[in-house]
Z-matrix of the N, CA and C atoms (Angstrom, degrees):
N
C 1 1.451
C 2 1.536 1 109.06
N 3 1.321 2 115.83 1 133.51
C 4 1.459 3 120.96 2 179.45
C 5 1.515 4 110.77 3 -81.69
N 6 1.339 5 116.99 4 139.21
C 7 1.466 6 118.18 5 176.00
C 8 1.523 7 110.91 6 -68.92
N 9 1.297 8 115.51 7 145.39
C 10 1.468 9 121.79 8 179.41
C 11 1.522 10 109.36 9 -77.47
N 12 1.340 11 115.84 10 130.42
C 13 1.461 12 119.20 11 178.78
C 14 1.517 13 109.64 12 -83.53
N 15 1.313 14 114.95 13 150.84
C 16 1.463 15 121.28 14 -179.69
C 17 1.521 16 108.49 15 -123.30
N 18 1.305 17 117.22 16 133.74
C 19 1.465 18 121.96 17 175.69
C 20 1.506 19 112.61 18 68.72
N 21 1.320 20 115.81 19 -149.08
C 22 1.460 21 120.69 20 -176.23
C 23 1.516 22 112.12 21 -80.89
N 24 1.335 23 118.46 22 -1.48
C 25 1.459 24 120.92 23 179.51
C 26 1.525 25 111.40 24 -61.16
N 27 1.312 26 117.91 25 -26.16
C 28 1.452 27 121.27 26 179.82
C 29 1.514 28 113.33 27 -80.97
N 30 1.315 29 118.35 28 -8.57
C 31 1.461 30 121.78 29 -176.18
C 32 1.511 31 111.41 30 -71.06
N 33 1.302 32 116.96 31 -40.50
C 34 1.441 33 121.04 32 169.15
C 35 1.493 34 118.27 33 87.80
N 36 1.316 35 111.25 34 -162.40
C 37 1.451 36 121.94 35 -171.36
C 38 1.520 37 113.08 36 -66.36
N 39 1.317 38 118.04 37 -35.16
C 40 1.467 39 120.83 38 -177.50
C 41 1.517 40 112.86 39 -59.82
N 42 1.316 41 116.83 40 -45.72
C 43 1.471 42 119.94 41 178.23
C 44 1.520 43 111.11 42 -67.56
N 45 1.321 44 116.85 43 -39.15
C 46 1.465 45 120.50 44 178.79
C 47 1.522 46 109.63 45 -60.80
N 48 1.333 47 116.41 46 -46.96
C 49 1.458 48 120.93 47 -179.41
C 50 1.527 49 111.46 48 -65.02
N 51 1.308 50 117.10 49 -42.46
C 52 1.462 51 121.06 50 178.58
C 53 1.523 52 110.97 51 -61.18
N 54 1.321 53 116.78 52 -41.88
C 55 1.465 54 121.48 53 178.50
C 56 1.527 55 110.23 54 -61.97
N 57 1.330 56 117.06 55 -43.11
C 58 1.471 57 120.52 56 -178.59
C 59 1.517 58 112.13 57 -70.02
N 60 1.338 59 116.88 58 -40.93
C 61 1.466 60 119.36 59 -179.71
C 62 1.524 61 111.80 60 -66.27
N 63 1.329 62 117.06 61 -41.87
C 64 1.463 63 118.74 62 178.18
C 65 1.522 64 110.53 63 -66.95
N 66 1.333 65 117.50 64 -35.82
C 67 1.467 66 120.19 65 177.19
C 68 1.530 67 110.85 66 -63.83
N 69 1.327 68 116.73 67 -39.83
C 70 1.467 69 119.75 68 177.75
C 71 1.527 70 111.14 69 -63.10
N 72 1.335 71 116.76 70 -44.32
C 73 1.462 72 118.72 71 179.86
C 74 1.525 73 110.83 72 -65.52
N 75 1.325 74 117.50 73 -43.30
C 76 1.467 75 120.52 74 -179.79
C 77 1.524 76 110.76 75 -60.61
N 78 1.321 77 116.63 76 -41.28
C 79 1.471 78 120.72 77 179.12
C 80 1.525 79 110.61 78 -67.11
N 81 1.333 80 116.33 79 -47.46
C 82 1.459 81 119.65 80 179.79
C 83 1.517 82 112.27 81 -61.92
N 84 1.321 83 117.06 82 -41.79
C 85 1.459 84 121.19 83 178.24
C 86 1.525 85 111.23 84 -62.39
N 87 1.324 86 116.51 85 -42.54
C 88 1.463 87 120.23 86 -179.49
C 89 1.522 88 110.87 87 -61.77
N 90 1.333 89 117.35 88 -44.39
C 91 1.464 90 120.00 89 177.71
C 92 1.522 91 111.25 90 -65.64
N 93 1.340 92 117.61 91 -40.97
C 94 1.463 93 121.01 92 178.52
C 95 1.528 94 111.06 93 -62.15
N 96 1.333 95 116.52 94 -45.06
C 97 1.455 96 120.16 95 -179.78
C 98 1.528 97 111.38 96 -64.41
N 99 1.323 98 116.58 97 -42.91
C 100 1.471 99 119.98 98 177.87
C 101 1.524 100 110.40 99 -61.79
N 102 1.325 101 117.38 100 -41.34
C 103 1.461 102 120.81 101 179.65
C 104 1.529 103 110.42 102 -65.36
N 105 1.331 104 117.44 103 -46.00
C 106 1.473 105 120.99 104 179.79
C 107 1.521 106 111.40 105 -59.89
N 108 1.315 107 116.55 106 -43.46
C 109 1.462 108 119.97 107 -177.96
C 110 1.522 109 112.46 108 -75.38
N 111 1.320 110 117.62 109 -25.56
C 112 1.469 111 120.30 110 177.22
C 113 1.523 112 111.30 111 -78.25
N 114 1.325 113 117.17 112 -39.04
C 115 1.459 114 121.54 113 -176.91
C 116 1.521 115 111.67 114 -76.09
N 117 1.341 116 116.77 115 -45.36
C 118 1.456 117 120.50 116 -175.71
C 119 1.531 118 109.84 117 -141.28
N 120 1.319 119 117.88 118 73.93
C 121 1.469 120 119.27 119 -177.37
C 122 1.534 121 110.85 120 -70.08
N 123 1.333 122 116.45 121 138.30
C 124 1.463 123 118.98 122 175.36
C 125 1.531 124 109.86 123 -63.43
N 126 1.324 125 116.41 124 133.47
C 127 1.459 126 121.27 125 -174.48
C 128 1.522 127 112.93 126 -77.06
N 129 1.316 128 116.66 127 -31.54
C 130 1.461 129 120.20 128 -176.56
C 131 1.531 130 109.24 129 -151.19
N 132 1.317 131 115.77 130 -179.40
C 133 1.458 132 120.53 131 -176.59
C 134 1.530 133 112.74 132 -61.61
N 135 1.334 134 119.91 133 -44.73
C 136 1.478 135 118.46 134 177.36
C 137 1.529 136 112.55 135 -59.67
N 138 1.334 137 118.03 136 -37.70
C 139 1.462 138 120.15 137 177.69
C 140 1.526 139 110.86 138 -66.96
N 141 1.332 140 116.09 139 -38.55
C 142 1.463 141 120.11 140 177.96
C 143 1.527 142 110.53 141 -63.74
N 144 1.338 143 117.76 142 -46.78
C 145 1.460 144 120.22 143 -178.90
C 146 1.533 145 111.41 144 -66.00
N 147 1.326 146 116.63 145 -33.29
C 148 1.464 147 119.36 146 176.55
C 149 1.527 148 110.11 147 -66.54
N 150 1.331 149 117.20 148 -44.31
C 151 1.460 150 121.12 149 178.58
C 152 1.526 151 110.33 150 -64.57
N 153 1.327 152 116.13 151 -45.12
C 154 1.461 153 121.10 152 -178.46
C 155 1.520 154 111.68 153 -68.58
N 156 1.317 155 118.31 154 -24.34
C 157 1.454 156 122.39 155 -178.12
C 158 1.514 157 114.27 156 -77.33
N 159 1.320 158 118.13 157 -11.56
C 160 1.466 159 120.29 158 178.69
C 161 1.526 160 109.85 159 -68.14
N 162 1.313 161 116.04 160 143.33
C 163 1.459 162 121.74 161 -174.84
C 164 1.515 163 114.58 162 -58.70
N 165 1.332 164 116.87 163 -43.97
C 166 1.461 165 120.33 164 -179.33
C 167 1.513 166 112.82 165 -65.63
N 168 1.321 167 116.00 166 -40.23
C 169 1.465 168 120.41 167 179.02
C 170 1.526 169 109.83 168 -66.57
N 171 1.316 170 116.20 169 -43.64
C 172 1.469 171 120.68 170 179.41
C 173 1.531 172 110.51 171 -62.78
N 174 1.320 173 117.22 172 -41.37
C 175 1.464 174 121.14 173 178.06
C 176 1.530 175 110.79 174 -64.98
N 177 1.331 176 117.15 175 -41.42
C 178 1.471 177 120.54 176 178.56
C 179 1.529 178 110.80 177 -61.89
N 180 1.331 179 117.00 178 -41.81
C 181 1.465 180 120.35 179 177.55
C 182 1.531 181 111.19 180 -67.02
N 183 1.328 182 117.69 181 -39.55
C 184 1.467 183 120.61 182 178.83
C 185 1.527 184 110.22 183 -62.66
N 186 1.326 185 117.12 184 -43.99
C 187 1.463 186 120.60 185 177.03
C 188 1.526 187 111.22 186 -65.09
N 189 1.320 188 116.62 187 -34.45
C 190 1.465 189 120.14 188 176.46
C 191 1.526 190 110.48 189 -62.97
N 192 1.320 191 116.64 190 -47.78
C 193 1.471 192 120.09 191 -179.81
C 194 1.529 193 111.28 192 -60.81
N 195 1.333 194 116.07 193 -46.48
C 196 1.464 195 119.82 194 179.92
C 197 1.527 196 110.46 195 -62.84
N 198 1.326 197 116.65 196 -44.46
C 199 1.466 198 120.34 197 179.61
C 200 1.523 199 111.58 198 -62.27
N 201 1.316 200 116.90 199 -41.71
C 202 1.471 201 120.19 200 179.95
C 203 1.525 202 110.96 201 -64.42
N 204 1.331 203 117.00 202 -41.95
C 205 1.458 204 120.14 203 -179.92
C 206 1.529 205 111.49 204 -67.26
N 207 1.320 206 116.99 205 -43.78
C 208 1.468 207 120.39 206 178.50
C 209 1.518 208 110.28 207 -64.63
N 210 1.326 209 117.01 208 -44.25
C 211 1.468 210 122.12 209 179.21
C 212 1.531 211 110.46 210 -59.33
N 213 1.315 212 116.42 211 -44.43
C 214 1.466 213 120.34 212 179.47
C 215 1.524 214 110.92 213 -64.83
N 216 1.332 215 117.21 214 -43.58
C 217 1.465 216 119.75 215 -178.53
C 218 1.529 217 111.15 216 -63.52
N 219 1.330 218 117.53 217 -47.88
C 220 1.461 219 120.24 218 -178.40
C 221 1.528 220 110.53 219 -61.12
N 222 1.319 221 116.63 220 -43.63
C 223 1.465 222 119.70 221 -179.85
C 224 1.514 223 112.71 222 -66.15
N 225 1.318 224 117.21 223 -46.92
C 226 1.465 225 119.75 224 -178.44
C 227 1.525 226 111.27 225 -68.15
N 228 1.316 227 117.34 226 -36.98
C 229 1.464 228 120.08 227 178.12
C 230 1.522 229 110.71 228 -61.28
N 231 1.326 230 116.79 229 -40.70
C 232 1.465 231 119.95 230 177.71
C 233 1.518 232 111.52 231 -63.62
N 234 1.330 233 116.49 232 -41.47
C 235 1.464 234 120.19 233 177.93
C 236 1.524 235 110.23 234 -63.14
N 237 1.324 236 116.83 235 -44.36
C 238 1.466 237 120.17 236 -179.44
C 239 1.527 238 111.55 237 -63.47
N 240 1.346 239 116.61 238 -41.68
C 241 1.460 240 119.25 239 179.52
C 242 1.524 241 111.70 240 -64.46
N 243 1.318 242 116.72 241 -33.84
C 244 1.462 243 120.36 242 -178.29
C 245 1.522 244 113.31 243 -80.63
N 246 1.344 245 118.09 244 -35.47
C 247 1.456 246 119.92 245 -168.33
C 248 1.525 247 115.94 246 -117.96
N 249 1.320 248 118.67 247 -19.24
C 250 1.470 249 120.45 248 179.10
C 251 1.524 250 107.50 249 -94.55
N 252 1.315 251 116.07 250 90.93
C 253 1.464 252 120.19 251 -171.45
C 254 1.523 253 114.77 252 -77.19
N 255 1.308 254 121.57 253 -47.53
C 256 1.474 255 116.24 254 177.94
C 257 1.529 256 109.61 255 -64.71
N 258 1.312 257 115.52 256 134.42
C 259 1.462 258 120.47 257 -176.02
C 260 1.518 259 112.41 258 -58.31
N 261 1.333 260 117.94 259 -38.77
C 262 1.462 261 119.91 260 -178.18
C 263 1.517 262 111.34 261 -68.26
N 264 1.343 263 118.09 262 -33.71
C 265 1.471 264 121.15 263 177.38
C 266 1.528 265 109.33 264 -68.17
N 267 1.325 266 115.75 265 -45.21
C 268 1.472 267 120.11 266 179.25
C 269 1.524 268 110.18 267 -60.89
N 270 1.316 269 117.24 268 -45.50
C 271 1.466 270 120.71 269 -179.83
C 272 1.526 271 111.15 270 -62.70
N 273 1.319 272 116.73 271 -41.10
C 274 1.463 273 120.51 272 -179.00
C 275 1.529 274 111.43 273 -65.69
N 276 1.331 275 117.46 274 -47.85
C 277 1.469 276 118.63 275 -178.14
C 278 1.522 277 111.01 276 -69.37
N 279 1.325 278 117.32 277 -32.65
C 280 1.466 279 118.89 278 175.79
C 281 1.527 280 110.97 279 -67.23
N 282 1.310 281 116.73 280 -41.08
C 283 1.459 282 120.34 281 177.88
C 284 1.528 283 111.24 282 -62.85
N 285 1.326 284 116.86 283 -44.65
C 286 1.464 285 120.48 284 178.31
C 287 1.528 286 111.57 285 -63.84
N 288 1.316 287 116.12 286 -38.15
C 289 1.465 288 119.87 287 177.65
C 290 1.516 289 110.92 288 -66.20
N 291 1.326 290 116.93 289 -43.16
C 292 1.468 291 120.73 290 178.44
C 293 1.528 292 110.38 291 -61.19
N 294 1.312 293 116.82 292 -44.58
C 295 1.471 294 120.49 293 179.35
C 296 1.524 295 110.19 294 -61.64
N 297 1.322 296 117.01 295 -44.84
C 298 1.462 297 120.58 296 179.23
C 299 1.521 298 112.49 297 -63.47
N 300 1.340 299 116.96 298 -44.40
C 301 1.461 300 120.00 299 -179.71
C 302 1.530 301 111.54 300 -68.16
N 303 1.315 302 117.32 301 -37.32
C 304 1.470 303 119.62 302 175.50
C 305 1.522 304 111.50 303 -64.07
N 306 1.331 305 116.60 304 -40.43
C 307 1.466 306 119.99 305 177.22
C 308 1.524 307 110.46 306 -61.86
N 309 1.328 308 116.81 307 -44.01
C 310 1.469 309 119.95 308 177.95
C 311 1.524 310 111.32 309 -64.62
N 312 1.338 311 117.33 310 -39.22
C 313 1.458 312 120.79 311 177.59
C 314 1.520 313 112.47 312 -64.28
N 315 1.335 314 116.63 313 -40.59
C 316 1.469 315 120.02 314 176.73
C 317 1.523 316 111.59 315 -66.58
N 318 1.315 317 116.14 316 -36.97
C 319 1.466 318 120.17 317 177.36
C 320 1.529 319 110.04 318 -64.63
N 321 1.330 320 117.05 319 -43.81
C 322 1.468 321 120.85 320 177.97
C 323 1.528 322 110.42 321 -62.69
N 324 1.330 323 116.81 322 -41.59
C 325 1.466 324 119.80 323 178.64
C 326 1.518 325 110.82 324 -63.61
N 327 1.321 326 116.36 325 -39.56
C 328 1.466 327 120.28 326 177.93
C 329 1.523 328 110.21 327 -61.93
N 330 1.324 329 116.82 328 -43.09
C 331 1.475 330 120.55 329 178.69
C 332 1.527 331 109.78 330 -61.07
N 333 1.318 332 116.28 331 -48.70
C 334 1.464 333 120.02 332 -177.35
C 335 1.526 334 111.74 333 -65.07
N 336 1.308 335 117.49 334 -41.49
C 337 1.468 336 120.13 335 -177.36
C 338 1.527 337 112.42 336 -77.50
N 339 1.336 338 117.55 337 -34.23
C 340 1.451 339 119.94 338 178.58
C 341 1.518 340 111.16 339 -65.71
N 342 1.301 341 116.13 340 -43.56
C 343 1.465 342 119.66 341 -179.71
C 344 1.526 343 110.98 342 -70.10
N 345 1.333 344 117.98 343 -27.50
C 346 1.470 345 120.32 344 178.86
C 347 1.517 346 110.45 345 -69.96
N 348 1.313 347 117.27 346 -34.39
C 349 1.465 348 121.25 347 -178.79
C 350 1.519 349 110.67 348 -76.15
N 351 1.327 350 116.76 349 -37.47
C 352 1.471 351 121.29 350 -174.43
C 353 1.503 352 113.11 351 -66.03
């Protein structure tokens, strides 16, 4: 008979690895962005939009947004599994978190797509 897992302990290696990989990308992106802005800061809004409009920069920002959302979901889900004991409370906070993260993801997509068209 298999022992019953409690909380996020049953989630396993996949979530742990996903959390670490997204953390690595978020850290690397932050250092890259700081370096880019320190070495050659855009002087004005047109320069910023020109820099942001490049494909590689846009892709790096898109991966940053996705990584941040995934990182937040995995972390918050683990907290909810460990500390939100009544099932209805856990379901409610997970639903609210999903709605919030989806809203942020749609906002990020709007930013990326609006600037691509302009």
